[in-house]
Backbone as CSV, one residue per row, in Angstrom:
resi,resn,N_x,N_y,N_z,CA_x,CA_y,CA_z,C_x,C_y,C_z
1,UNK,109.503,82.068,66.456,108.369,82.503,65.739,108.208,84.147,65.995
2,UNK,107.776,85.062,64.907,107.849,86.223,65.051,106.652,86.849,65.563
3,UNK,106.673,87.962,66.405,105.468,88.740,66.733,105.829,90.222,66.346
4,UNK,104.744,90.908,65.806,104.932,92.397,65.440,104.079,93.134,66.339
5,UNK,104.571,94.214,66.934,103.694,95.146,67.610,103.713,96.479,67.083
6,UNK,102.509,97.082,66.864,102.381,98.332,66.364,102.181,99.361,67.394
7,UNK,102.436,100.734,67.137,102.164,101.825,67.949,103.332,101.854,69.292
8,UNK,104.411,101.458,68.830,105.396,101.370,70.014,105.889,102.627,70.537
9,UNK,105.228,103.597,70.087,105.785,105.135,70.519,104.914,105.484,71.685
10,UNK,103.822,104.519,71.986,102.833,104.799,72.995,103.082,103.788,74.184
11,UNK,102.105,104.028,75.170,102.045,103.116,76.302,101.665,101.785,76.127
12,UNK,100.764,101.583,75.259,100.100,100.211,74.988,101.255,99.455,74.173
13,UNK,101.700,99.875,73.070,102.664,99.209,72.375,103.862,98.821,73.200
14,UNK,104.491,99.840,73.656,105.575,99.597,74.727,105.390,98.438,75.954
15,UNK,103.990,98.479,76.290,103.519,97.672,77.381,103.688,96.076,76.844
16,UNK,103.124,95.915,75.583,103.328,94.715,74.849,104.654,94.213,74.684
17,UNK,105.500,95.098,74.106,106.854,94.769,73.891,107.481,94.414,75.055
18,UNK,107.429,95.077,76.387,107.886,94.670,77.692,107.740,93.358,78.088
19,UNK,106.235,93.095,77.788,105.691,91.770,78.189,106.283,90.630,77.572
20,UNK,106.796,90.772,76.227,107.098,89.769,75.376,108.817,89.767,75.142
21,UNK,109.484,90.421,76.048,110.974,90.306,75.828,111.442,89.173,76.631
22,UNK,112.620,88.762,76.307,113.338,87.679,76.966,112.533,86.355,76.916
23,UNK,111.604,86.328,76.054,110.942,84.983,75.571,111.473,84.406,74.236
24,UNK,110.942,83.138,74.018,111.321,82.451,72.702,110.523,83.182,71.540
25,UNK,110.258,84.338,71.430,109.559,85.185,70.437,110.645,86.234,69.686
26,UNK,110.609,86.351,68.492,111.349,87.466,67.944,110.426,88.746,67.910
27,UNK,110.743,89.871,68.142,109.774,90.943,68.353,110.258,91.909,67.072
28,UNK,109.206,92.356,66.368,109.345,93.457,65.294,108.458,94.518,65.917
29,UNK,108.971,95.696,65.886,108.448,97.109,66.332,107.876,97.809,65.249
30,UNK,106.915,98.367,65.198,106.293,99.191,64.181,105.686,100.523,64.658
31,UNK,105.805,101.542,63.878,105.165,102.868,64.295,105.330,103.898,63.295
32,UNK,104.568,104.865,63.147,104.559,105.906,62.068,105.503,106.987,62.394
33,UNK,106.016,107.059,63.569,106.986,108.188,64.057,108.516,107.700,64.194
34,UNK,109.356,108.581,63.508,110.774,108.114,63.587,111.378,107.972,65.036
35,UNK,110.761,108.940,65.942,111.360,109.033,67.484,110.520,108.233,68.208
36,UNK,109.512,107.220,67.709,108.930,106.305,68.686,109.866,105.481,69.277
37,UNK,109.853,105.432,70.785,110.677,104.889,71.721,110.787,103.462,71.244
38,UNK,109.821,102.643,71.083,109.918,101.268,71.014,110.764,100.777,69.750
39,UNK,110.670,101.773,68.654,111.547,101.410,67.481,113.007,100.907,67.815
40,UNK,113.416,101.528,68.818,114.874,101.488,69.329,114.987,100.656,70.236
41,UNK,113.971,99.773,70.710,114.088,98.874,71.698,113.779,97.402,71.279
42,UNK,113.736,97.247,70.049,113.418,95.845,69.588,114.684,95.627,68.427
43,UNK,114.819,94.409,68.226,116.053,93.912,67.235,115.608,94.443,65.818
44,UNK,114.474,94.398,65.533,113.990,94.834,64.236,112.796,95.756,64.259
45,UNK,112.975,96.715,63.403,111.901,97.861,63.496,111.523,98.447,62.092
46,UNK,110.259,98.808,61.924,109.918,99.496,60.649,109.069,100.768,60.910
47,UNK,109.277,101.631,60.051,108.403,102.777,59.958,107.184,102.454,59.016
48,UNK,105.912,102.571,59.624,104.770,102.173,58.797,103.856,103.380,58.504
49,UNK,102.990,103.613,57.625,101.895,104.723,57.306,101.015,104.727,58.665
50,UNK,100.460,105.816,58.725,99.442,106.017,59.660,98.135,105.167,59.376
51,UNK,97.169,104.862,60.306,96.153,104.074,60.043,95.229,104.607,58.986
52,UNK,95.135,105.918,58.995,94.339,106.659,57.996,94.778,106.694,56.552
53,UNK,95.915,106.119,56.326,96.478,106.340,54.845,96.152,104.948,54.114
54,UNK,95.906,105.194,52.844,95.709,103.904,51.977,96.731,102.987,51.953
55,UNK,97.813,103.354,52.450,98.943,102.430,52.160,99.122,101.780,53.433
56,UNK,98.327,101.883,54.599,98.674,101.365,55.874,98.528,99.896,55.844
57,UNK,97.450,99.152,55.306,97.275,97.667,55.300,98.206,97.246,54.265
58,UNK,98.363,97.607,53.042,99.300,97.032,52.217,100.694,96.826,52.702
59,UNK,101.046,97.956,53.463,102.568,98.214,54.012,102.727,97.073,55.027
60,UNK,101.606,96.917,55.923,101.673,95.980,57.066,101.765,94.606,56.414
61,UNK,100.908,94.171,55.385,100.813,92.859,54.842,102.448,92.698,54.226
62,UNK,102.942,93.670,53.487,104.350,93.356,53.150,105.325,93.070,53.971
63,UNK,105.240,93.801,55.265,106.076,93.620,56.336,105.870,92.253,56.948
64,UNK,104.666,91.945,57.152,104.289,90.657,57.926,104.744,89.383,56.881
65,UNK,104.453,89.594,55.611,104.942,88.558,54.696,106.490,88.463,54.612
66,UNK,107.031,89.534,54.450,108.751,89.516,54.344,109.294,88.976,55.785
67,UNK,108.636,89.351,56.948,109.283,88.897,58.107,108.629,87.613,58.757
68,UNK,107.747,87.040,57.951,106.990,85.957,58.342,106.616,85.961,59.690
69,UNK,105.702,87.043,59.841,105.115,87.614,61.113,103.954,86.404,61.535
70,UNK,104.122,85.782,62.665,103.022,84.821,63.163,101.758,85.484,63.708
71,UNK,102.123,86.629,64.511,101.181,87.372,65.455,101.377,88.739,65.099
72,UNK,100.319,89.562,65.147,100.372,91.079,64.921,99.415,91.731,66.147
73,UNK,100.051,92.453,67.158,99.430,92.969,68.288,99.242,94.454,67.923
74,UNK,98.104,95.079,67.823,97.794,96.398,67.597,98.052,97.250,68.847
75,UNK,98.617,98.560,68.782,98.895,99.432,69.958,98.186,100.703,69.896
76,UNK,97.364,100.991,68.985,96.859,102.194,68.768,95.147,101.904,68.478
77,UNK,94.418,102.860,69.099,93.062,102.631,68.844,92.678,102.859,67.294
78,UNK,93.455,103.755,66.748,93.017,104.195,65.325,93.053,102.877,64.361
79,UNK,94.078,102.143,64.776,94.288,100.819,63.947,93.099,99.652,64.099
80,UNK,92.645,99.802,65.073,91.653,98.570,65.320,90.632,98.253,64.310
81,UNK,89.961,99.287,63.854,88.891,98.954,62.782,89.671,98.551,61.520
82,UNK,90.415,99.279,60.954,91.110,98.795,59.810,91.508,97.459,59.847
83,UNK,92.184,96.992,60.929,92.856,95.702,61.135,91.945,94.706,61.275
84,UNK,90.648,95.025,61.778,89.458,94.109,62.175,88.953,93.802,60.728
85,UNK,88.717,94.845,59.932,88.038,94.666,58.565,88.880,93.774,57.641
86,UNK,90.318,93.709,57.772,91.195,93.145,56.791,92.002,92.070,57.540
87,UNK,91.420,91.386,58.663,91.912,90.366,59.223,92.280,89.113,58.460
88,UNK,91.410,88.875,57.643,91.464,87.793,56.621,92.664,87.788,55.570
89,UNK,92.977,88.986,55.313,94.000,89.322,54.415,95.322,88.945,55.112
90,UNK,95.432,89.186,56.308,96.501,88.669,57.199,96.408,87.255,57.358
91,UNK,95.572,86.537,57.602,95.323,85.183,57.922,95.845,84.498,56.495
92,UNK,95.549,84.881,55.435,96.027,84.395,54.111,97.534,84.397,53.984
93,UNK,98.204,85.138,54.480,99.481,85.057,54.577,100.171,84.443,55.849
94,UNK,99.368,84.023,56.667,99.954,83.262,57.828,100.214,84.081,59.076
95,UNK,99.600,85.325,59.195,99.653,86.109,60.216,98.283,86.252,60.906
96,UNK,98.192,86.015,62.013,96.881,86.183,62.998,96.988,87.477,63.662
97,UNK,96.048,88.481,63.418,96.091,89.701,63.984,95.448,89.426,65.484
98,UNK,95.641,89.882,66.539,94.992,89.792,67.780,94.026,90.974,67.831
99,UNK,92.898,90.669,67.143,91.820,91.839,67.009,90.525,91.175,66.947
100,UNK,89.573,92.112,67.716,88.154,91.458,67.816,87.499,91.973,66.516
101,UNK,86.097,91.459,66.313,85.386,91.588,65.098,84.987,93.054,65.030
102,UNK,84.677,93.629,63.911,84.275,95.036,63.807,83.061,95.278,64.615
103,UNK,82.134,94.267,64.888,81.075,94.462,65.778,81.411,94.805,67.263
104,UNK,82.453,94.130,67.817,82.997,94.425,69.042,83.628,95.736,69.198
105,UNK,84.579,96.157,68.120,85.173,97.278,68.115,84.223,98.361,68.225
106,UNK,83.171,98.444,67.325,82.201,99.383,67.426,81.529,99.539,68.663
107,UNK,81.266,98.471,69.395,80.525,98.708,70.571,81.500,99.074,71.713
108,UNK,82.703,98.700,71.740,83.847,99.185,72.651,84.388,100.605,72.411
109,UNK,84.197,101.246,71.197,84.637,102.539,70.701,83.509,103.411,70.967
110,UNK,82.355,103.200,70.679,81.250,104.050,70.708,80.559,103.991,72.151
111,UNK,80.493,105.130,72.907,80.006,105.130,74.268,78.618,104.887,74.459
112,UNK,77.614,105.439,73.254,76.323,105.078,73.259,76.135,103.549,72.822
113,UNK,76.881,103.077,72.085,76.837,101.653,71.703,76.990,100.715,72.738
114,UNK,78.030,101.297,73.594,78.479,100.400,74.843,77.268,100.419,75.874
115,UNK,76.730,101.649,75.992,75.475,101.726,76.865,74.276,100.837,76.416
116,UNK,74.042,100.915,75.241,72.906,100.100,74.685,73.040,98.631,74.802
117,UNK,74.235,98.213,74.548,74.545,96.889,74.622,74.493,96.412,76.142
118,UNK,75.115,96.914,76.921,75.208,96.516,78.310,73.912,96.744,79.089
119,UNK,73.193,97.790,78.913,72.072,98.031,79.634,70.929,96.938,79.322
120,UNK,71.066,96.493,78.181,70.045,95.266,77.644,70.164,94.050,78.307
121,UNK,71.540,93.980,78.801,72.017,92.655,79.645,71.872,92.972,81.076
122,UNK,71.376,94.007,81.476,71.343,94.233,82.809,72.692,94.320,83.508
123,UNK,73.701,94.808,82.826,74.994,95.004,83.338,75.069,96.394,83.892
124,UNK,75.497,96.767,85.098,75.841,98.111,85.571,76.675,99.023,84.852
125,UNK,76.022,100.123,84.336,76.708,101.032,83.596,75.999,102.314,83.815
126,UNK,76.846,103.527,84.088,76.184,104.787,84.333,75.395,105.223,83.140
127,UNK,74.246,105.789,83.389,73.267,106.328,82.317,74.048,107.149,81.474
128,UNK,73.829,106.988,80.224,74.574,107.597,79.143,73.471,108.277,78.161
129,UNK,73.634,109.335,77.727,72.700,110.055,76.610,73.478,110.870,75.814
130,UNK,73.131,111.091,74.398,73.613,111.939,73.550,73.584,113.215,74.029
131,UNK,74.779,114.152,74.030,74.873,115.281,74.738,73.814,116.398,74.235
132,UNK,73.525,116.374,72.911,72.984,117.381,72.325,71.255,117.214,72.651
133,UNK,70.924,115.912,73.230,69.615,115.640,73.777,69.472,115.916,75.176
134,UNK,70.552,116.376,75.778,70.622,116.469,77.421,70.361,117.884,77.696
135,UNK,69.413,117.843,78.668,69.108,119.258,79.400,69.148,119.146,80.734
136,UNK,70.086,119.223,81.418,70.349,118.865,82.930,69.531,119.829,83.839
137,UNK,69.061,119.060,84.857,68.559,119.853,85.971,69.469,119.700,87.349
138,UNK,68.747,120.259,88.290,69.674,120.365,89.519,70.081,118.783,90.015
139,UNK,69.182,117.788,89.649,69.498,116.420,90.180,70.574,115.782,89.323
140,UNK,70.810,116.421,88.186,71.789,115.612,87.251,73.079,115.951,87.664
141,UNK,73.554,116.866,88.429,74.885,117.209,88.533,75.352,116.369,89.841
142,UNK,76.485,115.980,89.859,77.649,116.341,88.942,77.423,114.895,87.650
143,UNK,77.944,115.375,86.540,77.982,114.370,85.407,79.239,114.561,84.604
144,UNK,79.494,113.679,83.684,80.503,113.539,82.866,80.227,113.973,81.442
145,UNK,80.998,114.730,80.750,80.785,115.021,79.395,82.194,114.551,78.913
146,UNK,81.885,113.697,77.686,83.138,112.999,77.013,82.625,112.707,75.538
147,UNK,83.828,112.385,74.929,83.613,112.127,73.478,82.878,110.753,73.268
148,UNK,81.754,110.842,72.309,81.072,109.686,72.168,81.960,108.417,71.467
149,UNK,82.797,108.913,70.569,83.700,107.762,69.716,85.087,108.153,70.231
150,UNK,85.706,106.966,70.544,87.127,107.131,70.859,87.483,107.870,72.304
151,UNK,88.550,108.638,72.199,88.813,109.435,73.295,89.964,108.521,74.277
152,UNK,90.863,109.211,74.546,92.051,108.534,75.372,92.719,109.432,76.410
153,UNK,93.260,108.845,77.542,93.880,109.716,78.597,93.158,110.809,79.062
154,UNK,91.684,110.599,79.053,90.838,111.676,79.672,90.803,112.825,78.864
155,UNK,91.229,112.811,77.530,91.196,113.895,76.698,89.775,114.180,76.221
156,UNK,89.305,115.471,76.398,87.878,116.081,76.136,87.075,115.305,77.121
157,UNK,87.377,115.186,78.316,86.520,114.661,79.398,86.274,115.743,80.330
158,UNK,85.021,116.038,80.650,84.775,117.237,81.524,83.952,116.716,82.612
159,UNK,84.313,117.075,83.972,83.378,116.780,85.015,82.572,117.915,85.415
160,UNK,81.328,117.904,85.126,80.454,119.088,85.258,79.794,119.030,86.550
161,UNK,80.120,120.042,87.525,79.590,120.031,88.730,78.393,121.017,88.963
162,UNK,78.412,122.080,88.246,77.346,122.956,88.304,77.067,123.613,87.111
163,UNK,75.815,124.436,87.033,75.280,124.802,85.700,76.118,125.641,84.868
164,UNK,77.089,126.433,85.573,77.855,127.392,85.047,78.970,126.685,84.352
165,UNK,79.373,125.398,84.876,80.358,124.563,84.152,79.899,124.066,82.934
166,UNK,78.486,123.794,82.978,77.815,123.076,81.943,77.934,124.252,80.695
167,UNK,77.455,125.492,81.061,77.402,126.580,79.960,78.795,126.838,79.473
168,UNK,79.803,126.519,80.267,81.205,126.930,79.825,81.657,125.840,78.941
169,UNK,81.230,124.604,79.188,81.615,123.569,78.293,80.856,123.667,76.924
170,UNK,79.645,124.112,77.057,78.744,124.225,75.723,79.419,125.398,74.797
171,UNK,80.098,126.436,75.512,80.610,127.496,74.825,81.916,126.989,74.158
172,UNK,82.546,126.129,74.897,84.035,125.726,74.306,83.806,124.656,73.226
173,UNK,82.896,123.714,73.262,82.707,122.735,72.404,81.869,123.008,71.227
174,UNK,80.823,123.832,71.391,80.351,124.493,70.198,79.476,123.447,69.592
175,UNK,79.544,123.461,68.120,78.749,122.533,67.268,79.233,121.032,67.455
176,UNK,80.446,121.045,68.028,80.939,119.637,68.057,80.330,118.930,69.360
177,UNK,79.384,119.426,69.822,78.523,118.795,70.953,77.850,117.536,70.472
178,UNK,77.555,117.361,69.142,76.971,116.298,68.682,78.058,114.996,68.875
179,UNK,79.239,115.227,68.913,80.223,114.185,69.178,80.376,113.836,70.639
180,UNK,79.607,114.318,71.522,79.816,114.020,72.798,78.627,113.244,73.364
181,UNK,79.040,112.707,74.610,77.661,112.172,75.494,77.847,112.834,76.747
182,UNK,76.746,112.712,77.444,76.668,112.988,78.934,76.472,111.775,79.799
183,UNK,77.100,111.520,80.676,77.301,110.275,81.435,77.113,110.332,82.941
184,UNK,76.163,109.736,83.485,76.155,109.764,85.010,77.566,109.655,85.657
185,UNK,77.819,110.480,86.598,79.086,110.345,87.524,78.966,109.444,88.406
186,UNK,79.997,108.399,88.552,79.903,107.553,89.642,81.210,107.903,90.399
187,UNK,80.931,108.323,91.762,82.006,108.649,92.686,82.505,107.562,93.312
188,UNK,83.646,106.948,93.119,84.208,105.892,93.691,85.440,105.233,93.288
189,UNK,86.072,104.224,93.863,87.303,103.907,93.287,87.193,103.250,92.001
190,UNK,88.337,103.518,91.129,88.188,103.243,89.659,89.191,102.016,89.532
191,UNK,88.760,101.199,88.719,89.476,99.830,88.375,89.741,99.775,86.955
192,UNK,90.913,99.211,86.551,91.126,98.808,85.312,91.457,97.187,85.363
193,UNK,90.773,96.711,84.427,90.728,95.118,84.636,91.131,94.640,82.937
194,UNK,92.048,93.720,83.222,92.467,92.954,81.845,91.819,91.636,81.703
195,UNK,91.538,91.247,80.427,91.103,89.918,80.249,91.470,89.303,79.217
196,UNK,91.425,87.914,78.928,91.847,87.202,77.941,90.643,86.387,77.411
197,UNK,90.266,86.515,76.045,89.287,85.497,75.510,89.838,84.936,74.238
198,UNK,89.673,83.669,74.266,90.140,82.744,73.212,89.091,81.594,72.998
199,UNK,89.091,81.232,71.901,87.940,80.178,71.396,86.637,80.504,72.014
200,UNK,86.323,81.828,72.114,84.880,82.127,72.433,84.686,82.069,74.012
201,UNK,85.483,81.977,74.959,85.336,81.926,76.143,86.442,82.799,76.933
202,UNK,86.128,83.341,78.196,86.957,84.116,78.784,87.878,83.288,79.713
203,UNK,89.330,83.290,79.423,90.191,82.459,79.988,90.758,82.969,81.299
204,UNK,90.627,84.321,81.608,91.199,84.902,82.674,90.930,86.351,82.920
205,UNK,90.902,86.785,84.213,90.724,88.316,84.448,91.699,88.812,85.418
206,UNK,92.141,89.888,85.423,93.057,90.362,86.588,92.489,91.768,86.887
207,UNK,92.307,92.199,88.145,91.749,93.285,88.688,92.549,94.271,89.185
208,UNK,92.622,95.621,88.806,93.609,96.536,89.526,92.905,97.635,89.964
209,UNK,93.032,98.114,90.959,92.597,99.486,91.339,93.531,100.573,91.027
210,UNK,93.131,101.833,90.531,94.316,102.544,90.091,94.014,104.078,90.510
211,UNK,95.168,104.950,90.331,94.991,106.285,90.539,95.687,106.832,89.196
212,UNK,94.924,107.912,88.681,95.307,108.497,87.447,96.151,109.779,87.591
213,UNK,97.019,110.093,86.763,97.666,111.298,86.525,97.683,111.595,84.981
214,UNK,96.946,112.805,84.668,96.789,113.294,83.325,96.188,112.215,82.538
215,UNK,95.190,111.532,83.003,94.490,110.476,82.196,95.128,109.149,82.203
216,UNK,96.366,109.000,82.646,97.237,107.704,82.570,97.153,107.023,83.881
217,UNK,97.221,105.711,84.000,97.452,104.993,85.247,98.731,105.485,85.864
218,UNK,98.746,106.059,86.971,100.139,106.474,87.657,100.415,105.564,88.795
219,UNK,99.480,105.121,89.400,99.850,104.167,90.600,98.642,103.018,90.407
220,UNK,99.065,101.715,90.530,98.007,100.643,90.531,98.167,99.566,91.463
221,UNK,96.976,98.912,91.781,97.032,97.978,92.880,96.354,96.763,92.642
222,UNK,97.026,95.794,92.290,96.419,94.432,92.126,95.577,93.930,93.243
223,UNK,94.500,93.731,92.993,93.528,93.128,94.109,92.667,92.140,93.661
224,UNK,92.002,91.392,94.527,91.051,90.352,94.417,89.652,90.997,94.731
225,UNK,88.819,91.314,93.776,87.502,91.908,94.196,86.493,91.174,93.412
226,UNK,85.730,90.357,94.114,84.746,89.536,93.311,83.728,90.106,92.601
227,UNK,83.387,91.251,93.327,82.058,92.155,92.683,82.473,92.789,91.321
228,UNK,83.792,93.306,91.276,84.326,93.793,90.128,84.555,92.886,89.057
229,UNK,85.255,91.887,89.547,85.644,90.656,88.615,84.278,89.902,87.850
230,UNK,83.224,89.779,88.694,82.099,89.351,88.150,81.520,90.215,86.968
231,UNK,81.584,91.553,87.215,80.905,92.444,86.369,81.729,92.479,84.980
232,UNK,83.070,92.350,85.124,84.164,92.254,83.962,83.742,90.997,83.174
233,UNK,83.498,89.880,83.909,83.252,88.541,83.289,81.866,88.527,82.449
234,UNK,80.854,89.139,83.172,79.640,89.328,82.482,79.576,90.202,81.133
235,UNK,80.518,91.069,81.360,80.773,92.133,80.116,81.457,91.353,78.980
236,UNK,82.501,90.657,79.365,83.307,89.858,78.457,82.523,88.699,77.617
237,UNK,81.806,88.091,78.468,80.929,86.986,77.992,79.830,87.285,76.970
238,UNK,79.479,88.624,77.340,78.396,89.400,76.481,78.923,89.778,74.982
239,UNK,79.871,90.574,75.099,80.378,91.024,73.705,81.300,90.035,73.080
240,UNK,82.053,89.211,73.767,82.790,88.177,73.048,84.056,88.783,72.115
241,UNK,84.828,89.441,72.844,86.030,89.886,72.293,87.010,88.794,71.976
242,UNK,88.195,89.184,71.088,89.204,87.997,70.749,90.536,88.383,71.394
243,UNK,91.060,87.821,72.029,92.407,88.309,72.585,92.224,89.080,73.748
244,UNK,92.838,90.185,73.960,92.833,90.915,75.148,91.800,92.030,75.070
245,UNK,91.049,92.302,76.292,90.054,93.343,76.395,90.145,93.907,77.577
246,UNK,90.252,95.437,77.694,90.299,96.231,78.886,88.966,96.468,79.306
247,UNK,88.576,96.542,80.523,87.180,96.944,81.087,87.627,97.838,82.342
248,UNK,86.943,99.098,82.217,87.210,100.211,83.137,85.810,100.272,84.017
249,UNK,86.040,100.324,85.225,84.817,100.417,86.316,85.009,101.350,87.418
250,UNK,83.973,101.732,88.015,84.026,102.430,89.097,83.151,101.510,90.247
251,UNK,83.665,101.605,91.484,82.892,100.860,92.509,82.297,101.889,93.599
252,UNK,80.955,101.794,93.803,80.290,102.582,94.567,79.156,101.737,95.375
253,UNK,79.314,101.891,96.702,78.384,101.285,97.666,78.203,99.794,97.347
254,UNK,79.371,99.158,97.047,79.444,97.765,96.802,78.836,97.266,95.481
255,UNK,78.668,98.163,94.527,78.414,98.038,93.222,79.298,98.504,92.245
256,UNK,79.478,97.615,91.105,80.652,98.003,90.212,79.890,98.371,88.907
257,UNK,80.266,99.553,88.350,79.717,100.089,87.156,80.764,100.257,86.106
258,UNK,80.388,99.617,84.899,81.261,99.550,83.712,81.191,100.895,82.964
259,UNK,82.207,101.733,82.871,82.125,103.002,82.052,82.843,102.973,80.688
260,UNK,83.849,102.140,80.524,84.630,101.881,79.417,85.080,100.590,79.016
261,UNK,85.194,100.409,77.758,85.598,99.115,77.166,86.610,99.277,76.126
262,UNK,87.764,98.785,76.146,88.732,98.867,75.136,88.985,97.623,74.634
263,UNK,88.674,97.209,73.419,89.090,95.813,73.014,90.385,95.864,72.214
264,UNK,91.260,95.695,73.331,92.729,95.603,72.935,93.509,95.673,74.267
265,UNK,94.722,95.376,73.938,95.727,95.570,75.212,95.711,96.790,75.787
266,UNK,96.332,96.978,76.962,96.140,98.483,77.657,97.429,98.904,78.025
267,UNK,97.496,100.272,78.436,98.794,100.656,78.933,99.277,100.074,80.277
268,UNK,98.445,99.468,80.920,98.783,98.874,81.956,99.276,97.296,81.777
269,UNK,99.241,96.880,80.781,99.521,95.497,80.413,100.963,95.013,80.886
270,UNK,101.820,95.964,80.858,103.273,95.521,81.671,103.166,95.332,83.310
271,UNK,102.315,96.331,83.879,101.992,96.231,85.126,101.368,94.783,85.529
272,UNK,100.422,94.438,84.766,99.841,93.180,84.814,100.670,92.116,84.749
273,UNK,101.601,92.188,83.716,102.671,91.278,83.607,103.476,91.016,84.771
274,UNK,103.736,92.172,85.498,104.481,92.068,86.563,103.835,91.450,87.745
275,UNK,102.365,91.326,87.737,101.388,90.841,88.722,101.163,89.297,88.364
276,UNK,101.823,88.775,87.201,101.718,87.463,87.147,100.456,87.130,86.018
277,UNK,100.053,88.249,85.347,99.011,88.006,84.342,99.492,88.588,83.115
278,UNK,100.330,87.799,82.401,100.920,88.315,81.178,100.078,87.906,79.884
279,UNK,99.226,89.146,79.600,98.421,88.957,78.597,98.829,88.622,77.014
280,UNK,99.871,89.276,76.644,100.616,89.044,75.319,101.006,87.653,75.213
281,UNK,101.885,87.210,76.376,102.585,85.990,76.325,101.417,84.738,76.445
282,UNK,100.407,84.949,77.241,99.193,83.799,77.356,98.660,83.613,76.011
283,UNK,98.339,84.848,75.335,97.591,84.738,74.017,98.513,84.068,72.973
284,UNK,99.912,84.606,72.924,100.835,83.992,71.973,100.956,82.487,72.281
285,UNK,101.273,82.083,73.471,101.319,80.783,73.836,100.122,79.892,73.272
286,UNK,98.965,80.370,73.630,97.855,79.640,73.139,97.688,79.634,71.597
287,UNK,97.641,80.683,70.803,97.627,80.630,69.511,98.585,80.002,68.723
288,UNK,99.775,80.201,69.327,100.955,79.597,68.312,101.450,78.168,68.716
289,UNK,101.154,77.862,70.182,101.723,76.682,70.503,100.585,75.792,71.264
290,UNK,99.362,76.256,71.276,98.051,75.439,71.986,98.308,75.301,73.372
291,UNK,99.041,76.224,74.103,99.124,76.039,75.536,97.904,76.826,76.296
292,UNK,97.165,76.114,77.032,96.070,76.740,77.788,96.559,77.843,78.633
293,UNK,96.040,79.186,78.806,96.532,80.084,79.673,96.446,79.595,81.017
294,UNK,97.556,79.834,81.848,97.773,79.390,83.321,98.384,80.596,83.994
295,UNK,97.885,80.868,85.016,98.570,82.148,85.644,98.297,82.247,87.096
296,UNK,99.076,82.981,87.893,98.941,83.063,89.476,99.193,84.502,89.546
297,UNK,97.984,85.312,89.914,98.046,86.665,90.238,98.565,87.000,91.491
298,UNK,99.433,87.951,91.570,100.141,88.459,92.657,99.401,89.880,93.168
299,UNK,98.934,89.921,94.361,98.365,91.012,95.035,99.513,91.984,95.346
300,UNK,99.659,93.233,94.700,100.811,93.904,95.084,100.485,95.644,94.523
301,UNK,101.517,96.456,94.734,101.353,97.664,94.434,102.274,98.002,93.492
302,UNK,102.191,98.761,92.420,102.965,99.071,91.286,102.964,100.597,91.029
303,UNK,104.107,101.221,91.195,104.325,102.657,90.879,105.137,102.855,89.629
304,UNK,104.486,103.637,88.812,105.149,103.945,87.514,106.124,105.036,87.538
305,UNK,107.175,105.047,86.803,108.126,106.112,86.624,108.703,106.174,85.310
306,UNK,109.324,107.284,84.870,109.912,107.535,83.652,111.331,106.799,83.676
307,UNK,111.662,106.337,82.435,113.159,105.843,82.303,113.657,106.371,81.075
308,UNK,115.024,106.164,80.786,115.435,106.792,79.765,116.244,105.671,78.646
309,UNK,116.099,106.042,77.453,116.689,105.027,76.537,117.668,105.964,75.500
310,UNK,118.854,105.543,75.659,119.787,106.211,74.753,120.069,105.525,73.500
311,UNK,119.995,106.462,72.339,119.992,105.945,71.008,121.156,106.733,70.203
312,UNK,121.843,106.024,69.510,122.972,106.581,68.784,122.193,107.444,67.672
313,UNK,122.771,108.539,67.335,122.227,109.461,66.297,122.276,108.731,64.816
314,UNK,123.281,108.087,64.511,123.332,107.235,63.404,122.177,106.310,63.300
315,UNK,121.658,105.637,64.368,120.638,104.643,64.357,119.550,105.359,63.905
316,UNK,119.107,106.532,64.370,117.993,107.334,64.003,118.020,107.786,62.607
317,UNK,119.207,108.281,62.298,119.470,108.687,60.799,119.245,107.526,59.783
318,UNK,119.465,106.257,60.105,119.454,105.067,59.289,117.986,104.815,59.324
319,UNK,117.385,104.756,60.479,115.747,104.706,60.343,115.077,105.611,59.561
320,UNK,115.431,106.838,59.562,114.858,108.002,58.917,115.028,107.913,57.315
321,UNK,116.350,107.379,56.897,116.658,107.284,55.637,116.081,105.945,54.968
322,UNK,116.146,104.812,55.836,115.644,103.566,55.026,114.101,103.037,55.669
323,UNK,113.658,103.660,56.696,112.581,103.274,57.299,112.442,101.816,57.880
324,UNK,113.733,101.421,58.135,114.061,100.181,58.733,115.362,100.015,59.396
325,UNK,115.295,99.386,60.537,116.597,98.989,61.311,116.537,97.688,61.872
326,UNK,117.748,97.198,61.962,117.824,95.877,62.405,119.048,95.660,63.516
327,UNK,118.855,94.682,64.492,119.901,94.447,65.453,120.155,95.759,66.364
328,UNK,119.035,96.257,66.748,119.234,97.289,67.741,119.943,96.834,68.914
329,UNK,120.807,97.550,69.787,121.506,97.115,70.752,120.721,97.428,72.241
330,UNK,119.779,98.255,71.896,118.737,98.664,73.226,117.731,97.484,73.426
331,UNK,117.135,97.366,74.529,116.167,96.413,74.905,115.186,96.982,76.047
332,UNK,114.050,96.950,75.780,112.980,97.502,76.812,112.983,96.331,78.026
333,UNK,112.898,96.687,79.135,112.880,95.735,80.242,111.781,96.156,81.202
334,UNK,111.240,95.122,81.836,110.166,95.211,82.770,110.971,95.638,84.089
């Protein structure tokens, strides 16, 4: 059975590939950039259009049909809505896209929608307000200023501690302030939690405390924390995603606050696999083989580091010319 993974130049796509290597699935790597590392780590790879191009969906359908792709895992946020809106087209050719409904994508992608949905259900979430309507007083500091829609790796995220920092942010952002939200700052340990939802129910959760560097998880610690896990479970059962869904929280004074939801796999997917919670495999085994998810989570520390992948220049030339390569000698390893 063939599984395709998009966005293999980034951490999410590569994490999915790493989690599925050395299993009884054939992997097909997809990306829009010729130097995307994951393209040279799978046996079959294709260059595809960017998600905002009209040819994106038709090209993916063409590849999935040609390669008889059973499952498609997205690795980029920009792809989530286009794939969600067109998932039936993929079903018609026998490909299941591991994607949530457009409603879930909207809730998870828009910080104000996330806040509205969770606050109604009495789920703990930092107070969030449209930035252009926010006029802070002394009691509001510190707070977070971040993009309302999208955002990744802490890009365009500002920790505002004093009034002069607020003014400096206003001067820098200017008219784009309408695209931001102001969010209550929760000072506490940060957690990134993976979950699997299939057949309308949450099949499992893994909880990891993390340390960030430049917005990415740099060190993570698999832990058992009932308070955090319960808040994640309540969130997942409320929004009802399909497949993998990542929930980020901060823990303060014994209370867990959800501040981010990503309805997809995560950059820490491979770290979770090493800890006994292989989201892509569990999802694939359930969808393609009817195997109920079973896992044993290991409490441990995972430290991330760079690795090198040597690629022959001719291979790059072939991919550039043909937008396709096969039988790559390289392989991503956990």
